[in-house]
VEXPA-248895 format. One line per field, with one value per residue: residue in one letter; residue number from 0; x, y, z of N, C-alpha, C, CB in turn. Coordinates in steps of 0.2 Angstrom, whole numbers. Each point is the difference from the previous one (the first is absolute). Glycine has a CB too. Layout:
resn: A  ...
resi: NUM  ...
nX: X  ...
nY: Y  ...
nZ: Z  ...
caX: X  ...
caY: Y  ...
caZ: Z  ...
cX: X  ...
cY: Y  ...
cZ: Z  ...
cbX: X  ...
cbY: Y  ...
cbZ: Z  ...
END
This chain:
resn: E  I  V  H  S  D  V  C  G  P  M  R  V  K  S  L  N  R  A  G  Y  F  V  E  F  I  D  D  H  S  K  W  C  V  V  R  F  I  R  S  K  S  E  V  Y  E  V  T  K  E  V  L  I  S  F  Q  N  K  Q  N  R  R  V  K  Y  F  Q  T  D  N  G  T  E  Y  T  S  G  E  F  D  K  F  L  R  E  S  G  I  S  R  R  L  T  I  P  Y  N  P  E  Q  N  G  I  A  E  R  K  N  R  T  L  L  D  T  A  R  C  L
resi: 0  1  2  3  4  5  6  7  8  9  10  11  12  13  14  15  16  17  18  19  20  21  22  23  24  25  26  27  28  29  30  31  32  33  34  35  36  37  38  39  40  41  42  43  44  45  46  47  48  49  50  51  52  53  54  55  56  57  58  59  60  61  62  63  64  65  66  67  68  69  70  71  72  73  74  75  76  77  78  79  80  81  82  83  84  85  86  87  88  89  90  91  92  93  94  95  96  97  98  99  100  101  102  103  104  105  106  107  108  109  110  111  112  113  114  115  116  117
nX: 5  9  -6  4  12  -4  6  -14  7  8  -16  4  -4  10  -10  -8  15  9  -2  10  -5  -11  7  -9  0  -5  2  12  -12  -11  6  1  4  5  -1  10  -6  13  0  12  0  2  -15  8  6  -14  -8  8  -4  -16  0  8  -7  -13  3  1  -21  -8  5  0  13  16  0  11  1  3  -5  9  5  16  -11  15  -17  6  12  -1  13  -13  -4  6  -4  -15  5  9  -10  -12  12  1  9  -4  -4  8  -11  15  4  -14  -13  -16  -2  2  -13  -12  -7  2  -3  -18  2  5  -14  -14  4  1  -16  -7  4  -8  -16  0
nY: -7  11  10  13  10  12  6  5  12  13  1  13  -8  -9  -10  11  -5  15  -15  8  -18  -9  -13  -6  -16  -1  -17  3  -6  14  16  -3  17  -6  15  -1  18  1  12  -5  -10  -4  -9  -9  -7  -2  -2  -13  -7  3  -4  -13  -4  -3  -6  -15  0  1  -10  -13  5  -1  15  -10  14  13  9  11  8  -1  7  -1  -8  -10  2  -3  -14  -2  -3  -8  -4  -1  -7  -11  -6  -7  -11  19  -2  19  2  15  4  1  15  6  -14  7  -12  -11  7  -1  -5  11  11  -1  1  18  2  -9  6  12  -3  0  15  9  -5  5
nZ: 0  -10  15  -15  13  -6  13  -9  8  -1  -4  -7  14  14  1  7  2  -4  -11  -5  -4  -5  3  -12  6  -22  7  -14  5  3  -10  20  -2  13  -2  16  0  3  9  -10  -16  17  -5  -12  11  5  -17  0  13  -4  -12  2  11  -11  -12  10  8  -15  -6  14  -5  6  -3  -13  -1  14  -20  8  -11  4  9  6  5  -7  8  15  -2  5  -16  0  8  -5  -12  9  7  -15  -7  -8  -9  3  -13  1  -13  -8  9  -7  2  8  -13  14  9  -14  14  7  -12  2  15  -1  -6  11  14  -5  -6  13  9  -15  1  9
caX: -5  4  -4  0  -2  2  -3  -1  2  -4  -7  -2  -5  0  -6  -2  4  5  4  0  3  -1  3  -5  4  -5  1  -1  -5  -6  0  -4  5  -1  4  0  4  5  2  8  2  4  -5  -2  2  -5  -7  2  0  -7  -4  2  -3  -6  -2  3  -5  -7  1  2  5  6  2  6  3  -2  2  0  3  5  0  4  -3  2  7  3  2  -6  -3  4  1  -7  -2  4  -2  -7  0  -2  7  -2  2  2  0  3  -1  -3  -4  -5  -2  1  -4  -6  -5  0  2  -9  -5  2  -4  -5  -2  2  -6  -6  1  -1  -7  -4
caY: 7  6  6  4  6  6  7  6  6  2  4  10  1  -5  -5  2  -3  3  -3  4  -6  -4  -6  -4  -6  -5  -8  -2  -5  1  7  2  6  4  6  3  5  1  7  1  -6  -4  -5  -6  -6  -4  1  -7  -6  -2  -1  -8  -4  -1  -2  -8  -3  -1  -3  -7  0  2  6  0  5  7  4  8  4  2  6  -1  -4  -8  -2  2  -6  -3  -3  -7  -6  -3  -3  -6  -4  -2  -4  3  2  5  1  8  3  2  6  5  -4  -1  -4  -8  -1  2  -1  5  6  1  -1  8  7  -1  4  8  2  -4  6  6  -2  0
caZ: -1  0  4  -4  5  -1  4  -4  5  2  -1  1  5  3  2  7  5  -4  -6  -7  -5  0  -3  -4  0  -4  -1  -9  -2  0  0  5  2  7  -1  7  -1  5  -1  -4  -2  6  2  -3  2  6  -4  -5  5  1  -6  -2  6  -1  -7  -2  7  -5  -9  -1  -5  2  -4  -3  -4  3  -5  0  -3  6  5  5  5  -1  -1  5  4  4  -6  -1  6  0  -6  1  7  -3  -6  -7  -3  -2  -7  2  -6  -1  3  -5  -6  3  -3  2  5  -3  4  6  -4  -3  5  1  -3  2  5  0  -4  3  6  -1  0  7
cX: 4  -5  5  0  2  -2  -3  -2  6  -8  -1  -3  0  -7  -1  5  7  5  1  2  -3  3  -5  4  -5  4  0  -5  -7  0  -3  4  -2  4  0  3  5  1  7  1  4  -6  -1  3  -5  -8  1  0  -7  -4  2  -2  -8  -4  1  -7  -6  -1  3  4  7  3  7  4  -5  5  -1  6  7  2  4  -4  -2  6  4  3  -4  -5  1  -1  -7  -1  5  -2  -9  0  -3  4  -3  2  -1  -1  6  -1  -2  -4  -7  -4  1  -3  -7  -7  -2  1  -8  -2  1  -7  -9  -1  -1  -7  -6  1  -1  -8  -3  0
cY: 6  7  5  6  5  4  5  4  4  5  7  1  -7  -3  5  -1  4  -4  3  -5  -5  -6  -6  -6  -5  -7  -1  -4  3  9  4  6  0  7  4  7  1  7  0  -9  -5  -5  -7  -6  -4  0  -7  -6  -1  -3  -7  -5  -2  -3  -9  -5  0  -4  -8  -2  3  5  -2  5  8  5  8  5  2  4  -3  -3  -7  -2  0  -9  -4  -2  -7  -5  -3  -4  -6  -6  -3  -4  5  2  7  2  8  1  4  9  5  -5  -3  -6  -10  0  3  -2  4  7  3  0  10  5  -2  1  7  3  0  5  7  1  3  9
cZ: 2  2  -2  6  -3  5  -5  6  0  -3  2  6  4  3  7  6  0  -3  -6  -5  0  -1  -2  0  -7  -3  -9  -1  0  -1  7  2  6  2  7  0  5  2  -3  -3  5  2  -4  2  5  -3  -2  5  2  -6  -2  2  -3  -6  1  7  -5  -5  1  -3  3  -4  -2  -3  4  -5  2  -4  5  5  5  6  1  0  4  1  5  -5  -2  3  1  -6  1  4  -3  -6  -6  -2  -4  -6  -1  -7  -2  2  -6  -6  2  -4  3  6  -1  4  5  -3  -3  5  5  -3  1  6  3  -5  3  6  -4  -3  4  4
cbX: -11  9  -7  -6  2  -1  9  -5  -7  12  -6  -1  -8  10  3  -11  -7  -2  -3  4  9  -6  10  -5  6  -7  -7  12  7  -2  -1  -5  1  -3  -4  2  -8  4  -8  6  0  9  -5  0  12  7  -3  8  12  0  0  8  9  2  4  20  5  -1  4  -9  -11  2  -8  -5  3  -2  -4  -5  -11  3  -12  9  -3  -8  -1  -8  9  2  0  6  9  -4  -4  9  9  -5  -1  -10  8  -1  -3  8  -12  1  9  10  12  1  3  10  9  7  2  5  15  -2  1  15  11  -1  3  16  5  -1  9  12  2  5
cbY: -6  -7  -5  -5  -5  -1  -1  -6  -7  -3  -11  4  8  5  -14  -2  -11  9  -8  12  4  7  3  10  0  12  -4  0  -11  -13  -1  -11  8  -11  2  -12  3  -10  3  12  6  10  10  6  5  4  14  6  2  7  13  4  8  8  14  4  5  10  13  -1  0  -10  9  -9  -9  -5  -10  -3  4  -4  5  9  8  0  3  14  6  6  9  5  6  9  10  8  10  10  -12  2  -13  2  -12  1  1  -11  -3  11  -4  12  12  -3  0  -1  -10  -9  -4  -5  -18  -4  3  -7  -9  -1  -4  -14  -8  1  -8  -16
cbZ: 5  -11  12  -12  8  -11  11  -12  5  8  2  -12  -7  2  -5  -4  -2  8  4  5  0  -1  8  -6  17  -4  12  -2  4  8  -13  4  -9  4  -14  5  -5  -3  10  11  -12  4  4  -8  -1  11  -5  -8  5  8  -4  -3  11  7  -7  -4  13  3  -7  1  -9  5  6  0  -14  15  -8  11  -7  -6  -2  -5  -1  -6  -7  6  -2  11  -3  -2  5  6  -8  -2  12  4  8  2  -3  9  -4  10  2  -8  8  2  -4  5  -11  -5  7  -11  -3  8  -4  -9  2  -1  -13  -7  0  1  -8  -5  9  -2  -4  2
END
């Protein structure tokens, strides 16, 4: 199983709990999407741990690959250690090539377009 992820933000208008970013996780097989609002990119690691464990428990399938861009929020040593210990392989896109993470990038646009309509 592959899970795609991307961080979007900072937003011009913050949420009620002052979140200025959101991070999304998309299951490649079912296209199930989980979105978490965060105040800063430093929260990505904890949110990712929580969501990946939840994906595996709820869907009763092991996450094998985690695909993201090369953002610093995804490339820390702590993040590497968690993925390695969980048996999850990382797939990083080539820098400045968002098309390689197209599923997550497209979901960003869909979510932002929907939010504008509300």
